[in-house]
N, C-alpha and C positions, 0 to 999 in steps of 0.2 A: 153172434152174440155179438152187439159192441160195446165197446168198450165205456165206462165209466166217465164221465166228465171231470175234470177239475179245474173248476173256473180261475180257483185264488191261484195255482200254477202256469196258468198259464195268462193271466192279465199281466202275471211280473214276468213273465216270459216277453210280452209284448211293450212292458212298458222298460225293462232292458232291453231290448234292441232300438227302440226310442232313444230313450239314454245316452248309447252307447253312437248312432247314428247323429244326435243333435252335438256329441260330446266332437268329433269328426269334425264334423260343419264346423264349429268354433275353432276349431286345430287350423284349420287349412283356413278361416279367412282371419286370423291369425298372422301365419305364414304368407301369407298374401299383402298383412297391412305391413308388415316388418320388409317384404321384399319391393316393397312400392316407397317405404320410407329409405332403404338401403345399410341396413342391418340384416342382423342374424339371431334367430332366439333359438335353434335348434337345439338337442337339450346335450347333443354331441362336443362332448369338450377338445376345447383347439389345442394345439402343443404348443407347451410356454417351452422357452430356450436353456430353459432345465434339463427339460426330459430327455434331448437329443445329444446329452451329455453322455 
């Protein structure tokens, strides 16, 4: 016997995947723009001189 479709869940999953893909593209676009501009916008904190002591 076939399963009963859950249309709301399936639609929510498609929307979630679409949003994740769009966010990944936007992040890549921002990284490329920052690299072209010569700045780094990564979320990794840079080491300060006080941290090395």
